Wavefront OBJ file of the C-alpha trace (Angstrom):
o trace
v 26.871 -224.118 -19.904
v 24.388 -221.258 -19.630
v 23.070 -222.631 -16.338
v 26.601 -222.863 -14.982
v 27.343 -219.274 -15.928
v 24.066 -218.113 -14.328
v 25.002 -219.929 -11.140
v 28.361 -218.165 -10.995
v 26.727 -214.749 -11.448
v 24.090 -215.418 -8.829
v 26.826 -216.204 -6.313
v 28.886 -213.182 -7.383
v 26.196 -210.446 -7.487
v 24.067 -209.379 -4.494
v 20.391 -210.428 -4.704
v 18.006 -207.895 -6.278
v 20.709 -206.108 -8.261
v 21.418 -206.510 -11.986
v 24.499 -208.506 -13.002
v 27.666 -206.510 -13.501
v 29.606 -208.387 -16.197
v 29.164 -211.491 -18.292
v 25.938 -213.404 -18.930
v 22.928 -213.050 -16.629
v 19.174 -212.983 -16.198
v 17.417 -210.060 -14.542
v 13.777 -209.056 -14.007
v 13.379 -205.280 -13.709
v 11.544 -203.726 -10.719
v 8.405 -202.886 -12.712
v 8.191 -206.604 -13.675
v 7.172 -205.710 -17.245
v 10.703 -206.266 -18.608
v 12.978 -209.290 -18.237
v 16.432 -209.517 -19.787
v 18.503 -212.569 -20.635
v 21.922 -211.954 -22.089
v 25.258 -210.258 -21.756
v 26.101 -207.450 -19.296
v 28.903 -204.957 -18.838
v 29.226 -202.603 -15.886
v 25.723 -203.400 -14.675
v 24.138 -202.509 -18.058
v 22.819 -204.671 -20.881
v 25.643 -204.843 -23.393
v 26.232 -207.311 -26.214
v 23.781 -209.974 -27.385
v 20.595 -210.479 -25.430
v 16.856 -210.908 -25.315
v 14.455 -208.397 -23.725
v 11.088 -209.955 -22.932
v 7.898 -207.957 -22.321
v 5.112 -209.046 -20.030
v 2.598 -209.100 -22.902
v 4.603 -211.884 -24.543
v 6.441 -209.839 -27.138
v 10.233 -209.544 -27.099
v 13.320 -208.037 -28.744
v 16.316 -210.212 -29.526
v 19.527 -208.740 -30.786
v 22.291 -206.314 -29.881
v 22.499 -203.926 -26.912
v 24.988 -201.189 -26.002
v 25.307 -199.396 -22.642
v 21.805 -200.327 -21.523
v 20.050 -199.424 -24.804
v 18.836 -201.368 -27.833
v 21.482 -200.664 -30.452
v 22.677 -202.507 -33.533
v 20.975 -205.375 -35.313
v 18.013 -207.199 -33.819
v 14.480 -208.442 -34.313
v 11.279 -207.290 -32.611
v 8.564 -209.912 -32.141
v 4.992 -208.952 -31.286
v 2.808 -211.116 -29.087
v -0.237 -211.229 -31.347
v -0.725 -210.520 -35.050
v 2.309 -208.381 -35.648
v 1.931 -206.302 -38.865
v -1.180 -206.114 -40.988
v -3.793 -203.971 -42.735
v -7.197 -202.961 -41.389
v -10.018 -201.199 -43.261
v -12.692 -200.103 -40.802
v -16.383 -199.533 -41.484
v -15.801 -195.798 -42.117
v -13.290 -196.459 -44.889
v -10.176 -195.543 -42.914
v -7.156 -197.724 -43.778
v -4.517 -198.681 -41.193
v -1.250 -200.433 -41.987
v 1.115 -201.297 -39.169
v 1.483 -203.229 -35.934
v -1.304 -204.734 -33.845
v -1.714 -206.181 -30.393
v -4.890 -207.826 -29.107
v -6.644 -206.830 -32.350
v -5.884 -203.116 -31.814
v -3.410 -200.755 -33.447
v -0.321 -200.932 -31.258
v 3.232 -199.893 -32.102
v 4.187 -198.044 -35.284
v 1.573 -197.581 -37.959
v 0.141 -195.493 -40.778
v -3.505 -194.437 -40.991
v -5.098 -192.996 -44.128
v -8.401 -191.372 -43.120
v -11.347 -191.167 -45.448
v -11.341 -187.321 -45.321
v -7.816 -187.213 -46.789
v -5.851 -186.833 -43.549
v -2.925 -189.191 -42.864
v -1.093 -190.112 -39.663
v 2.316 -191.757 -39.288
v 3.534 -192.594 -35.822
v 3.014 -194.421 -32.574
v -0.146 -196.174 -31.412
v -1.092 -197.599 -28.020
v -4.128 -199.893 -27.771
v -5.931 -198.363 -30.725
v -5.146 -194.686 -30.006
v -2.506 -192.329 -31.332
v -0.001 -191.972 -28.507
v 3.687 -191.154 -28.458
v 5.294 -189.321 -31.382
v 3.549 -188.879 -34.711
v 2.947 -186.689 -37.753
v -0.557 -185.682 -38.883
v -0.939 -184.302 -42.401
v -4.371 -182.817 -43.013
v -6.153 -182.632 -46.329
v -6.236 -178.802 -46.119
v -2.408 -178.659 -46.001
v -1.961 -178.266 -42.238
v 0.667 -180.445 -40.535
v 1.264 -181.325 -36.892
v 4.415 -183.085 -35.735
v 5.012 -183.911 -32.099
v 3.668 -185.724 -29.078
v 0.225 -187.342 -28.736
v -1.772 -188.709 -25.824
v -5.116 -190.530 -26.055
v -5.513 -189.488 -29.690
v -4.972 -185.692 -29.326
v -2.027 -183.302 -29.472
v -0.417 -183.366 -26.046
v 3.136 -182.422 -25.127
v 5.768 -180.697 -27.245
v 4.760 -180.249 -30.870
v 4.713 -177.950 -33.902
v 1.837 -177.094 -36.207
v 2.196 -175.542 -39.657
v -1.346 -174.335 -40.384
v -2.692 -174.070 -43.922
v -3.032 -170.288 -43.429
v 0.731 -169.936 -42.961
v 0.634 -169.714 -39.164
v 3.248 -171.824 -37.354
v 2.996 -172.608 -33.645
v 5.806 -174.334 -31.771
v 5.357 -175.222 -28.138
v 3.393 -177.192 -25.577
v -0.084 -178.604 -26.266
v -2.606 -179.875 -23.736
v -5.687 -181.841 -24.805
v -5.344 -180.641 -28.382
v -4.923 -176.920 -27.553
v -1.730 -174.820 -27.727
v -0.778 -173.560 -24.254
v 1.082 -170.403 -25.329
v -1.164 -169.286 -28.200
v -2.022 -165.619 -28.757
v -5.357 -164.362 -27.416
v -5.166 -160.620 -28.195
v -3.446 -157.973 -30.320
v -1.753 -155.059 -28.547
v -0.633 -151.843 -30.279
v 2.491 -150.695 -28.457
v 3.106 -147.086 -27.520
v 0.936 -144.261 -26.129
v -2.794 -144.673 -25.799
v -3.242 -141.494 -27.862
v -0.813 -140.814 -30.709
v -0.513 -137.159 -31.827
v 0.806 -136.230 -35.276
v 0.860 -133.218 -37.586
v -1.215 -133.306 -40.785
v 0.594 -135.416 -43.353
v 3.239 -136.660 -40.898
v 4.220 -140.365 -41.135
v 4.111 -142.637 -38.109
v 4.846 -146.268 -37.239
v 2.481 -148.828 -35.724
v 4.156 -151.585 -33.704
v 2.101 -154.608 -32.766
v 2.573 -157.481 -30.344
v 0.542 -160.647 -30.018
v -0.089 -161.461 -26.372
v -1.051 -164.584 -24.485
v -3.754 -164.861 -21.846
v -1.240 -163.893 -19.141
v -0.114 -160.771 -21.027
v 3.252 -162.143 -22.133
v 4.343 -161.936 -25.772
v 3.194 -164.913 -27.847
v 6.642 -165.629 -29.282
v 5.661 -169.199 -30.175
v 3.580 -167.942 -33.129
v 4.718 -166.964 -36.618
v 2.808 -166.145 -39.769
v -0.496 -164.715 -38.526
v -1.677 -161.999 -40.978
v -2.514 -158.559 -39.552
v -4.078 -155.690 -41.495
v -3.809 -152.025 -40.534
v -6.601 -149.582 -41.317
v -7.892 -146.252 -40.075
v -11.138 -144.552 -39.179
v -12.189 -140.967 -38.564
v -14.515 -139.857 -35.819
v -17.935 -139.562 -37.363
v -18.840 -136.493 -35.296
v -15.891 -134.378 -34.123
v -15.854 -132.324 -30.954
v -15.420 -128.577 -31.523
v -13.040 -128.349 -28.560
v -10.638 -130.895 -30.069
v -10.655 -130.218 -33.782
v -10.862 -127.707 -36.575
v -13.060 -130.127 -38.484
v -16.594 -130.737 -37.307
v -17.649 -133.861 -39.201
v -17.745 -135.508 -42.603
v -20.709 -135.449 -44.892
v -20.735 -138.785 -46.734
v -22.448 -139.383 -50.054
v -25.340 -141.804 -49.915
v -23.605 -144.468 -52.014
v -20.581 -144.461 -49.695
v -22.408 -144.800 -46.407
v -21.595 -147.798 -44.272
v -22.216 -148.809 -40.699
v -20.114 -146.805 -38.205
v -17.441 -148.697 -36.269
v -17.682 -148.636 -32.486
v -14.368 -147.849 -30.776
v -13.265 -148.347 -27.159
v -12.787 -144.579 -26.829
v -16.463 -143.713 -26.476
v -17.183 -142.650 -30.049
v -17.925 -144.162 -33.446
v -15.806 -143.819 -36.554
v -16.120 -144.420 -40.269
v -13.424 -145.980 -42.473
v -10.610 -143.683 -43.612
v -7.735 -144.437 -46.041
v -4.073 -144.810 -45.153
v -1.119 -144.129 -47.431
v 2.576 -144.906 -47.311
v 5.558 -143.024 -48.794
v 7.499 -146.285 -49.079
v 7.847 -147.906 -52.529
v 5.213 -150.568 -52.944
v 3.354 -149.330 -49.901
v -0.275 -148.383 -49.448
v -1.803 -146.413 -52.262
v -2.437 -142.766 -51.312
v -6.132 -142.058 -51.078
v -7.098 -145.699 -51.481
v -10.744 -146.300 -50.756
v -11.616 -148.343 -47.656
v -11.855 -152.071 -48.224
v -14.875 -154.063 -47.209
v -14.454 -157.039 -44.894
v -15.674 -159.451 -47.551
v -13.237 -158.221 -50.221
v -10.437 -158.288 -47.663
v -11.085 -161.900 -46.707
v -11.384 -163.019 -50.321
v -8.083 -161.356 -51.242
v -6.274 -162.904 -48.323
v -7.704 -166.341 -49.000
v -6.476 -166.157 -52.578
v -3.046 -164.928 -51.486
v -2.759 -167.531 -48.745
v -3.416 -170.372 -51.161
v -1.252 -169.105 -54.003
v 2.162 -170.701 -54.360
v 1.934 -173.086 -51.438
v 3.525 -176.452 -52.001
v 3.507 -179.646 -50.006
v 4.622 -179.436 -46.396
v 7.783 -181.446 -45.699
v 7.868 -183.955 -42.879
v 10.136 -181.644 -40.887
v 8.418 -178.296 -40.364
v 10.027 -175.272 -42.085
v 11.652 -172.687 -39.847
v 9.167 -169.984 -40.755
v 6.177 -171.920 -42.000
v 4.818 -171.543 -45.501
v 5.124 -168.099 -47.000
v 2.405 -166.423 -49.024
v 2.185 -162.946 -50.500
v 0.280 -160.442 -48.364
v -1.577 -157.319 -49.492
v 0.430 -154.129 -49.002
v -1.547 -153.109 -45.903
v -0.858 -156.464 -44.220
v 2.079 -157.943 -42.363
v 2.860 -161.479 -41.231
v 3.793 -161.858 -37.590
v 7.277 -163.067 -36.667
v 7.818 -164.341 -33.116
v 4.627 -162.629 -32.029
v 5.508 -159.182 -33.423
v 4.848 -157.036 -36.484
v 5.235 -153.393 -37.469
v 3.852 -151.050 -40.110
v 6.471 -148.435 -41.028
v 5.991 -144.881 -42.324
v 2.253 -144.897 -42.764
v 0.147 -141.760 -42.810
v -3.431 -140.657 -43.165
v -4.326 -139.777 -46.725
v -6.737 -137.123 -47.941
v -10.467 -137.793 -47.662
v -11.573 -140.246 -50.361
v -14.204 -139.363 -52.955
v -17.588 -139.049 -51.340
v -16.194 -137.769 -48.019
v -16.809 -134.033 -47.595
v -15.231 -132.455 -44.503
v -17.086 -129.515 -42.978
v -14.776 -127.008 -41.226
v -15.762 -125.677 -37.822
v -14.292 -122.161 -37.923
v -14.339 -119.651 -35.107
v -16.255 -117.215 -37.248
v -18.989 -119.774 -37.822
v -19.198 -120.498 -34.106
v -19.734 -116.831 -33.356
v -22.531 -116.625 -35.944
v -24.196 -119.884 -34.940
v -27.046 -118.175 -33.158
v -28.044 -116.323 -36.336
v -28.246 -119.647 -38.206
v -26.208 -118.925 -41.389
v -25.322 -121.729 -43.777
v -22.675 -123.942 -42.234
v -23.529 -122.954 -38.653
v -25.398 -124.747 -35.898
v -29.001 -125.656 -36.390
v -30.810 -123.838 -33.539
v -33.253 -126.709 -33.123
v -30.728 -129.560 -32.863
v -27.372 -128.047 -31.973
v -25.952 -130.041 -34.872
v -23.685 -128.375 -37.463
v -25.347 -127.993 -40.826
v -23.618 -129.145 -43.977
v -21.625 -126.809 -46.186
v -18.559 -127.394 -48.342
v -15.535 -125.206 -47.584
v -15.891 -121.764 -49.209
v -14.300 -121.447 -52.616
v -13.121 -125.030 -52.559
v -10.390 -124.217 -50.050
v -9.136 -127.171 -48.019
v -7.927 -126.933 -44.421
v -5.000 -129.241 -45.119
v -3.552 -126.596 -47.394
v -3.258 -124.295 -44.429
v -0.285 -123.933 -42.128
v 0.467 -126.810 -39.784
v 0.977 -129.623 -42.322
v 4.130 -131.697 -42.029
v 7.135 -130.307 -43.980
v 7.293 -131.630 -47.510
v 3.608 -132.518 -47.618
v 2.043 -131.755 -50.994
v -1.107 -129.593 -50.904
v -4.272 -131.641 -50.847
v -2.591 -134.880 -49.736
v -2.837 -134.604 -45.962
v -5.654 -135.458 -43.594
v -7.625 -132.709 -41.907
v -7.012 -132.059 -38.215
v -9.304 -134.134 -36.066
v -9.716 -137.394 -34.161
v -8.904 -140.643 -35.900
v -8.469 -144.296 -35.000
v -5.845 -146.841 -36.048
v -7.153 -150.416 -36.195
v -5.190 -153.658 -36.511
v -7.247 -156.711 -37.492
v -6.425 -160.379 -37.591
v -7.285 -161.326 -41.170
v -5.575 -164.721 -41.249
v -7.478 -166.901 -43.712
v -8.640 -169.404 -42.791
v -8.519 -168.419 -39.103
v -5.855 -170.251 -37.105
v -7.589 -173.138 -35.309
v -10.957 -171.596 -36.231
v -10.579 -168.391 -34.203
v -9.551 -164.818 -35.114
v -8.118 -162.405 -32.577
v -10.174 -159.331 -31.590
v -9.342 -156.029 -33.286
v -6.875 -153.664 -31.579
v -7.397 -149.876 -31.559
v -5.178 -146.833 -31.074
v -6.484 -143.271 -30.688
v -4.859 -140.865 -33.192
v -5.140 -137.082 -33.102
v -4.094 -134.917 -36.026
v -3.362 -131.388 -34.881
v -2.082 -128.347 -36.766
v 0.121 -127.567 -33.759
v 2.113 -130.747 -34.242
v 2.546 -133.880 -32.172
v 3.817 -132.329 -28.925
v 5.145 -134.594 -26.191
v 4.451 -138.296 -26.628
v 4.517 -139.982 -23.213
v 5.058 -143.707 -23.502
v 3.007 -146.098 -21.454
v 5.151 -148.327 -19.182
v 3.800 -151.439 -20.856
v 1.228 -152.139 -23.490
v -1.899 -150.042 -23.352
v -5.427 -151.475 -23.362
v -5.682 -151.474 -27.129
v -7.517 -154.714 -27.851
v -11.286 -154.729 -27.948
v -12.806 -157.884 -26.436
l 1 2 3 4 5 6 7 8 9 10 11 12 13 14 15 16 17 18 19 20 21 22 23 24 25 26 27 28 29 30 31 32 33 34 35 36 37 38 39 40 41 42 43 44 45 46 47 48 49 50 51 52 53 54 55 56 57 58 59 60 61 62 63 64 65 66 67 68 69 70 71 72 73 74 75 76 77 78 79 80 81 82 83 84 85 86 87 88 89 90 91 92 93 94 95 96 97 98 99 100 101 102 103 104 105 106 107 108 109 110 111 112 113 114 115 116 117 118 119 120 121 122 123 124 125 126 127 128 129 130 131 132 133 134 135 136 137 138 139 140 141 142 143 144 145 146 147 148 149 150 151 152 153 154 155 156 157 158 159 160 161 162 163 164 165 166 167 168 169 170 171 172 173 174 175 176 177 178 179 180 181 182 183 184 185 186 187 188 189 190 191 192 193 194 195 196 197 198 199 200 201 202 203 204 205 206 207 208 209 210 211 212 213 214 215 216 217 218 219 220 221 222 223 224 225 226 227 228 229 230 231 232 233 234 235 236 237 238 239 240 241 242 243 244 245 246 247 248 249 250 251 252 253 254 255 256 257 258 259 260 261 262 263 264 265 266 267 268 269 270 271 272 273 274 275 276 277 278 279 280 281 282 283 284 285 286 287 288 289 290 291 292 293 294 295 296 297 298 299 300 301 302 303 304 305 306 307 308 309 310 311 312 313 314 315 316 317 318 319 320 321 322 323 324 325 326 327 328 329 330 331 332 333 334 335 336 337 338 339 340 341 342 343 344 345 346 347 348 349 350 351 352 353 354 355 356 357 358 359 360 361 362 363 364 365 366 367 368 369 370 371 372 373 374 375 376 377 378 379 380 381 382 383 384 385 386 387 388 389 390 391 392 393 394 395 396 397 398 399 400 401 402 403 404 405 406 407 408 409 410 411 412 413 414 415 416 417 418 419 420 421 422 423 424 425 426 427 428 429 430 431 432 433 434 435 436 437 438
């Protein structure tokens, strides 16, 4: 009966084309697939058997050209099984020609697990990798590495969604940019906002990233220029000395505290934090309260509490609102550069210029007076709580712990001038200024 029906279809349908309706046999152009069964409208539909060139086959129901409904998949070789290799990795799933092939689960000796597709012993197709450190990747694979569209929820809280090539994210961030003017001018004690954008290699915003932790901090120019400032330099106690920070503006700075008027913000006058303490705090915060990662990645990754001077990036952006420079911390002694002292520099009085070096000598302000108590401070600023006029630096660091994919972004800088005359005009750069230090 089957042969008779095949004969009718062969006479009815043109050679080389699939049958239109009824029962028929057809070998597809790539010769890897051959179908025997029912057809409707030139598509496999109903009961049938799809044979593969390697000897395996599917037998069951089809609908509109697709495998749909009940059926059975038969593999050419060993089918399903369990393999423990010499390294202690355990694989459970399908095999072909003594290699992992089809769907399978691998439990690696280091604690990682993989669930997904395999082709001839390599992870290929769609799969989910759950790492022992808590990181999860779900998406496409090719020759055993991330390749194609996929999402990674990193153990640090960073989430990247996008294209991967040879195990590397294509649209990952490579730099931090502080938006706005290259030089920000503010009055003593005046608050300001720092807006940050993560950028890719081509300069576009890295909107595929969420969760990277950025920390804002400040520095003050170690030696001020008399033409730019009423403050000459800071004398620092011996126990507070630390290595100066090189800036892209042609001068060095030393750490300076930030404060915030917002509830729960930065503590006014807080002492600068060392890099080691900062990393330890972030590591502790990043690990606290993190549960298991579900098989489907969360919309915003795993959340973890950040220190008050840190923000987590959302769609490649972050901002620090209403921050201001605090007063000098203990151990920092500003030395005013007054016009009267300049005029008497040649006579060499205390606090003037040393005739042999041209360097200002050290003297505390007379009578304990503080320049920030003078006119020019922002309205509403309490005496003794504002920074002295001078040249400062705003720094934004990538303090994600552990670093996303083993690499931290370079620090971004913004030049900040505190002037008793106020901010003045603030021209905006057309794009993002060169604020990241390579």
